[in-house]
C-alpha positions, 0 to 999 in steps of 0.5 A: 236689142234693149234689155230689161232686168226685173228682180222677181221675188223667188216665191212669187209664182211668176215663171220669169221668162214665160209669164212676163214675156206672154204678159207683155206680149199680150198687153202690147197686142191690147194696146195695138202696139204689136199685131197678134203675129208679132206679139206671139213671136215676142212671147215665143209662141205660135200664134194659136197658142198666143191667142189661147193664153190671152184670156189667162192675162185678161186680154180679148183676141177680138178687136174692138174696132168696127173697121177690123170687124167689117174687114173680118166679115168681108174676109170671111 
């Protein structure tokens, strides 16, 4: 597995192992690189927990694709 090393200032207020993994997962979900399930796994959270935190990172849990909306309506 690839490894990335970041140097984060100690007084930045960022919790390196949690905040960065959730932020990365949220942005990859937003860019439709990962599904919600894959992103929550990357963030080491339950799918529900991940979706609840996405707003903190400026990411909507709702898809903007019309096809996804129609599929959700059909599944409801």
